[in-house]
C-alpha positions as CSV (number, residue, x, y, z in Angstrom):
1,M,103.4,-57.9,-191.0
2,R,106.8,-57.5,-193.0
3,K,107.1,-54.0,-191.9
4,N,106.9,-55.1,-188.2
5,S,109.7,-57.9,-189.0
6,V,111.9,-55.4,-190.6
7,R,111.5,-53.0,-187.7
8,K,112.3,-55.7,-185.2
9,L,115.3,-56.7,-187.0
10,T,116.5,-53.2,-187.4
11,I,116.0,-52.5,-183.7
12,A,117.8,-55.7,-182.8
13,A,120.7,-55.0,-185.1
14,L,121.1,-51.5,-183.5
15,L,121.1,-52.7,-180.2
16,I,123.7,-55.4,-181.0
17,A,125.9,-52.8,-182.6
18,M,125.6,-50.5,-179.5
19,G,126.2,-53.6,-177.3
20,V,129.4,-54.3,-179.2
21,I,130.6,-50.6,-179.3
22,I,129.9,-49.7,-175.6
23,P,132.4,-52.1,-174.0
24,M,135.2,-50.6,-176.5
25,I,134.8,-47.2,-175.5
26,M,133.2,-46.7,-172.1
27,P,135.4,-46.9,-168.8
28,K,136.1,-50.4,-167.8
29,I,137.5,-52.3,-164.6
30,V,139.1,-55.8,-165.4
31,I,140.0,-58.1,-162.7
32,G,140.5,-61.6,-164.3
33,P,137.5,-62.9,-165.6
34,A,135.6,-60.2,-163.9
35,S,134.9,-57.1,-166.1
36,F,132.6,-54.2,-165.4
37,T,132.1,-51.8,-168.1
38,L,129.7,-48.9,-167.5
39,A,126.5,-49.2,-169.5
40,S,127.4,-52.4,-171.1
41,H,124.1,-54.2,-170.3
42,V,122.1,-51.2,-171.4
43,P,121.4,-52.2,-175.1
44,L,120.3,-55.6,-173.7
45,F,118.1,-54.4,-171.0
46,A,116.7,-51.8,-173.6
47,A,115.8,-54.9,-175.9
48,M,113.8,-56.5,-173.2
49,F,111.2,-53.5,-173.3
50,F,110.6,-54.6,-177.1
51,S,110.0,-58.3,-177.0
52,P,111.6,-61.6,-175.9
53,Q,112.7,-62.3,-179.6
54,I,114.7,-58.9,-179.8
55,A,116.1,-59.6,-176.2
56,V,117.3,-63.1,-177.3
57,A,118.7,-61.7,-180.5
58,V,120.6,-59.0,-178.8
59,A,122.0,-61.3,-176.1
60,L,123.4,-63.8,-178.8
61,G,124.6,-60.9,-180.9
62,T,126.5,-59.1,-178.1
63,A,127.9,-62.6,-177.0
64,F,129.2,-63.1,-180.3
65,G,130.7,-59.6,-180.4
66,F,132.4,-60.4,-177.0
67,L,133.8,-63.8,-178.5
68,L,135.6,-61.7,-181.1
69,T,136.9,-58.9,-178.8
70,A,137.3,-60.3,-175.4
71,P,138.6,-63.5,-173.5
72,F,136.6,-66.4,-173.9
73,I,135.3,-66.4,-170.4
74,I,133.7,-63.0,-170.7
75,A,132.0,-64.2,-173.9
76,L,130.6,-67.1,-171.9
77,R,129.5,-64.6,-169.3
78,A,127.8,-62.7,-171.9
79,L,126.2,-65.7,-173.4
80,S,124.6,-66.5,-170.0
81,H,122.6,-63.3,-170.4
82,V,120.1,-65.1,-172.7
83,I,118.8,-66.5,-169.5
84,F,117.8,-63.2,-167.8
85,A,116.9,-61.8,-171.0
86,I,114.2,-64.4,-171.7
87,I,112.9,-64.3,-168.1
88,G,112.7,-60.6,-167.9
89,S,111.3,-59.8,-171.1
90,L,108.7,-62.3,-170.7
91,Y,107.8,-60.8,-167.2
92,L,107.7,-57.4,-168.9
93,Q,105.4,-58.5,-171.5
94,K,102.9,-59.8,-168.9
95,H,103.4,-56.9,-166.4
96,P,104.2,-53.9,-168.5
97,E,102.6,-51.7,-165.6
98,I,105.8,-51.9,-163.6
99,V,107.5,-49.4,-165.7
100,N,105.1,-46.8,-164.2
101,N,105.8,-47.9,-160.7
102,N,109.4,-47.3,-159.4
103,K,109.0,-49.4,-156.4
104,K,107.8,-52.5,-158.3
105,F,110.3,-51.9,-161.1
106,Q,113.1,-51.8,-158.6
107,W,112.1,-55.2,-157.1
108,Y,111.9,-56.6,-160.5
109,N,115.4,-55.1,-161.3
110,V,116.6,-56.9,-157.9
111,W,115.1,-60.2,-159.2
112,I,116.7,-59.9,-162.7
113,G,120.1,-58.9,-161.0
114,L,120.1,-61.9,-159.1
115,I,119.5,-64.0,-161.9
116,H,122.0,-62.3,-164.1
117,A,124.6,-62.5,-161.3
118,L,123.9,-66.0,-160.5
119,A,124.1,-67.2,-164.2
120,E,127.6,-65.4,-164.5
121,L,128.8,-66.8,-161.4
122,I,127.9,-70.5,-162.3
123,V,129.9,-69.7,-165.7
124,V,133.0,-68.4,-164.0
125,A,132.9,-71.1,-161.4
126,I,132.6,-74.2,-164.1
127,V,135.4,-72.5,-166.2
128,L,137.8,-71.7,-163.1
129,I,137.1,-75.1,-161.3
130,G,136.9,-77.2,-164.4
131,G,139.3,-75.6,-166.7
132,N,143.0,-75.0,-166.9
133,Q,142.6,-71.4,-166.0
134,T,144.8,-69.8,-163.3
135,Q,142.8,-69.6,-160.3
136,P,142.9,-66.5,-158.1
137,D,144.3,-66.9,-154.6
138,N,141.2,-66.6,-152.8
139,M,138.8,-68.1,-155.5
140,L,135.5,-68.2,-153.3
141,L,136.1,-64.4,-152.5
142,F,136.6,-63.8,-156.1
143,I,133.9,-65.6,-157.5
144,F,131.2,-64.5,-155.0
145,G,132.6,-61.0,-154.3
146,F,133.6,-59.8,-157.7
147,I,131.5,-61.8,-160.0
148,G,128.3,-62.3,-157.6
149,V,128.1,-59.1,-155.8
150,G,129.9,-56.9,-158.3
151,G,127.9,-58.4,-161.1
152,F,124.6,-57.7,-159.2
153,I,125.4,-54.1,-158.5
154,H,126.4,-53.5,-162.1
155,S,123.2,-55.2,-163.2
156,L,121.1,-52.8,-161.0
157,I,123.0,-49.6,-162.2
158,D,122.8,-50.7,-166.1
159,Y,119.0,-51.5,-165.9
160,N,118.2,-48.2,-164.2
161,I,120.2,-46.5,-167.0
162,A,118.2,-48.4,-169.5
163,L,114.9,-47.6,-167.8
164,F,115.7,-44.0,-167.8
165,V,116.7,-44.0,-171.5
166,M,113.9,-46.0,-172.6
167,R,111.3,-44.1,-170.7
168,A,112.6,-40.9,-172.1
169,L,112.5,-42.4,-175.8
170,S,109.1,-43.9,-175.2
171,K,107.6,-40.4,-175.2
172,T,108.6,-40.0,-179.0
173,F,108.9,-43.6,-180.2
174,D,106.7,-46.8,-180.0
175,I,108.3,-49.1,-177.2
176,P,106.1,-52.0,-176.9
177,V,106.1,-52.2,-172.9
178,F,105.7,-48.7,-172.4
179,A,102.9,-48.4,-174.9
180,K,101.1,-51.3,-173.1
181,A,101.7,-49.8,-169.7
182,K,100.3,-46.3,-171.0
183,E,97.3,-48.2,-172.4
184,M,96.6,-50.0,-169.1
185,K,96.8,-46.8,-167.2
186,L,94.2,-45.1,-169.6
187,K,91.7,-48.0,-169.0
188,R,91.6,-47.5,-165.2
């Protein structure tokens, strides 16, 4: 039991570290509170293949990392990731077989991307409308275009990168969702 807890803690810590480092070194596009860093969500999406607890820990840890290194609104956007991390990881626990079916996984990815983009859109809208932030000239286009559509596309790309990486790693390492999916496939 203790060995399993240490393993989970270690995995969460490594993914949090990656989640803090990636935005520092990867190419980035920043337009006001909108920022798009290639692969910045990959550690969190990877955590979702392990467990809801690890996913929440990584979401909170990376949000704290953004609080230390980025504008407050970006840290709040990162904090909103807890929502899709819980929903997505719980779904993966119940339906691990989707990692073996690309079509089903892509539909799941679309739903997670929509939840992800909507949560960030709400955070940015509240901060821009309710705060003392300088508002963009065309705020609706900015919020729905950059944060909504841009965030959705960014989410889809990053989750596919995470799936590719975790699928490859699952051939050597025990990753719970992939292990359950393999077990289910063997029972058929």
